[in-house]
VEXDRENSE-235619 format. One line per field, with one value per residue (C-alpha): residue in one letter; x, y, z. Coordinates in pm, whole numbers, padded with zeros to 5 digits, always signed. Example, Ala and Ser with C-alpha at 12.3 -4.5 7.8 and 13.67 -1.06 7.14 Angstrom:
<recs>
code = [a s] .
X = [+01230 +01367] .
Y = [-00450 -00106] .
Z = [+00780 +00714] .
</recs>
This chain:
<recs>
code = [x x x x x x x x x x x x x x x x x x x x x x x x x x x x x x x x x x x x x x x x x x x x x x x x x x x x x x x x x x x x x x x x x x x x x x x x x x x x x x x x x x x x x x x x x x x x x x x x x x x x x x x x x x x x x x x x x x x x x x x x x x x x x x x x x x x x x x x x x x x x x x x x x x x x x x x x x x x x x x x x x x x x x x x x x x x x] .
X = [+07918 +08023 +07874 +07743 +07519 +07364 +07047 +07015 +06734 +06757 +06558 +06845 +07085 +06875 +07043 +07388 +07374 +07745 +07728 +07417 +07599 +07894 +07658 +07497 +07842 +07943 +07624 +07707 +07388 +07558 +07255 +07080 +07397 +07435 +07085 +07169 +07515 +07367 +07142 +07440 +07677 +07994 +08268 +08565 +08383 +08076 +08273 +08482 +08171 +07993 +08298 +08281 +07914 +07987 +08288 +08088 +07802 +08062 +08034 +08409 +08422 +08189 +08381 +08707 +08564 +08446 +08777 +08980 +08760 +08782 +09163 +09185 +08964 +09157 +09490 +09358 +09244 +09558 +09847 +10031 +10312 +10616 +10895 +10947 +10594 +10433 +10700 +10651 +10273 +10320 +10565 +10355 +10019 +10095 +10418 +10361 +09982 +09753 +09491 +09222 +09404 +09428 +09058 +08966 +09125 +09090 +08727 +08567 +08342 +08469 +08308 +08428 +08596 +08804 +08890 +09012 +09200 +09358 +09399 +09718 +09566 +09258 +09483 +09655 +09319 +09197 +09511 +09463 +09097 +09188 +09442 +09186 +08938 +09207 +09276 +08909 +08902 +09236 +09393 +09753 +09940 +09745 +09831 +10200 +10173 +09977 +10196 +10501 +10367 +10179 +10430 +10749 +11033 +10894 +10697 +10430 +10434 +10066 +10121 +10399 +10158 +09901 +10159 +10278 +09916 +09900 +10228 +10111 +09779 +09963 +10192 +09914] .
Y = [-03408 -03045 -02772 -02607 -02911 -02923 -02749 -02572 -02450 -02080 -01970 -02086 -01845 -01528 -01413 -01420 -01238 -01278 -01658 -01651 -01440 -01680 -01974 -01798 -01727 -02092 -02190 -01939 -01744 -01410 -01195 -01304 -01249 -00904 -00802 -00888 -00728 -00402 -00387 -00421 -00153 -00079 -00250 -00449 -00781 -00660 -00470 -00784 -01000 -00737 -00722 -01099 -01072 -00800 -00989 -01302 -01093 -00951 -00597 -00568 -00191 -00214 -00515 -00324 -00026 -00247 -00434 -00110 +00048 -00266 -00273 +00098 +00054 -00251 -00071 +00219 -00021 -00236 -00090 -00306 -00505 -00518 -00765 -01136 -01238 -01086 -01227 -01571 -01548 -01443 -01721 -01983 -01903 -01742 -01883 -02022 -02024 -01981 -01708 -01970 -02092 -01737 -01681 -02010 -01921 -01543 -01508 -01665 -01486 -01380 -01314 -01106 -01403 -01475 -01108 -01078 -01408 -01379 -01007 -01036 -01311 -01094 -00810 -01051 -01179 -00823 -00736 -01050 -00968 -00614 -00754 -01001 -00714 -00504 -00797 -00825 -00449 -00468 -00198 -00307 -00006 -00032 -00402 -00320 -00038 -00239 -00543 -00331 -00113 -00376 -00656 -00446 -00579 -00933 -00958 -01223 -01487 -01429 -01053 -01130 -01358 -01078 -00841 -01104 -01150 -00777 -00781 -01068 -00896 -00574 -00739 -00928] .
Z = [+01110 +01072 +01288 +00969 +00909 +01256 +01366 +01700 +01917 +01836 +02140 +02364 +02192 +02213 +02535 +02377 +02042 +01965 +01991 +01774 +01514 +01518 +01466 +01168 +01023 +01062 +00882 +00605 +00676 +00619 +00543 +00864 +01065 +00909 +01017 +01378 +01356 +01232 +01539 +01778 +01907 +01711 +01910 +01780 +01802 +01614 +01349 +01285 +01244 +01032 +00806 +00754 +00656 +00402 +00265 +00189 +00054 -00191 -00052 -00016 +00034 +00335 +00469 +00435 +00622 +00909 +00937 +00932 +01198 +01415 +01388 +01469 +01778 +01891 +01852 +02060 +02332 +02320 +02119 +01868 +02024 +01807 +01823 +01831 +01935 +01623 +01392 +01551 +01496 +01137 +01066 +01242 +01087 +00754 +00615 +00265 +00300 +00003 -00010 +00048 +00361 +00491 +00426 +00596 +00927 +00938 +00825 +01130 +01375 +01715 +02051 +02345 +02514 +02205 +02164 +02523 +02517 +02174 +02112 +01906 +01689 +01637 +01516 +01281 +01150 +01096 +00900 +00688 +00631 +00525 +00279 +00141 +00085 -00080 -00312 -00409 -00471 -00658 -00441 -00502 -00362 -00039 -00018 -00048 +00206 +00463 +00415 +00490 +00772 +00971 +00935 +00914 +00708 +00721 +00394 +00417 +00149 +00078 +00044 -00201 -00389 -00407 -00548 -00796 -00903 -00970 -01161 -01380 -01464 -01543 -01798 -01976] .
</recs>
């Protein structure tokens, strides 16, 4: 049985709002999660989760704003590491993945423990989420720019697919 199908005693989760938000996201209860997110302080964790809510509620401009703000805050707290570790992460998690695969693993809620333990992965997820929002908003130049600046010379296969999608719609 999937976690989305299970029911939980909600009163046990009231002390830990971020775990409650993650549970709501797993259950695809985005509007309820958004209400709680909006009552929380604007930190990286909450902005990330709020962005997910907006994304699945098809408010892509608001999702994009939250993801960009979260990435900016995270980069101020812990600057981007360049070099082999990022390239290895990109190759491991994103090589030849479809857009649906990218969405499946990057659009999951996070809590403070995850953020502290997997900071570089969180940055990668945020960049993917930004790219997914840009795709929904058909902001092709921004996709090309972000794909180049965040990932350097290593063009992601899914960024290339987004740009090919744009090229094919332009010629039709």
